[in-house]
C-alpha positions, 0 to 999 in steps of 0.5 A: 826739244830743240837742239840749239847746236844743230840750229846754229850749224844749220844756220851757218851752213845756209849763209851766203858768203859770196858776192860780186866784184864790182871793180879792181885796180892794182899798184903793181904788188897788191890788188884793191877790189871794190865788192858789192858787200864786204862787211864780213871781211877783215884783215888776215882772212882768206878770200877766194876770188874766182877759185884762187885764195888770197890773203886780205891785207886790209878791209874797209867796210864803209867803202866795201873795199879790200886789198889782197896780196898779189895781182889779179887780172880780172875778178868776177866773184868772191867768197869766204869760208863759213865761220867756225864755232864749237859747243862746250869746252875744247879738249886738248889733244 
């Protein structure tokens, strides 16, 4: 019998949630990044860019751009954490 929870766990662990930064620009406060692919990203997520975490202020999947808080001088690679899921009912602590 196939354990569907283990299948999902394996699938999520094998997702490639990283990509290249195509270009960057800043307005003196925040940085806009053009990414090779941004369809996983949305506002309030944390994105890791060259090993530093940034909060996403806005995301535009159509144009593959995100705006993050802070100034980034140069960026090569971004990644996001794997999605979280649970099976069954969460029990209060």
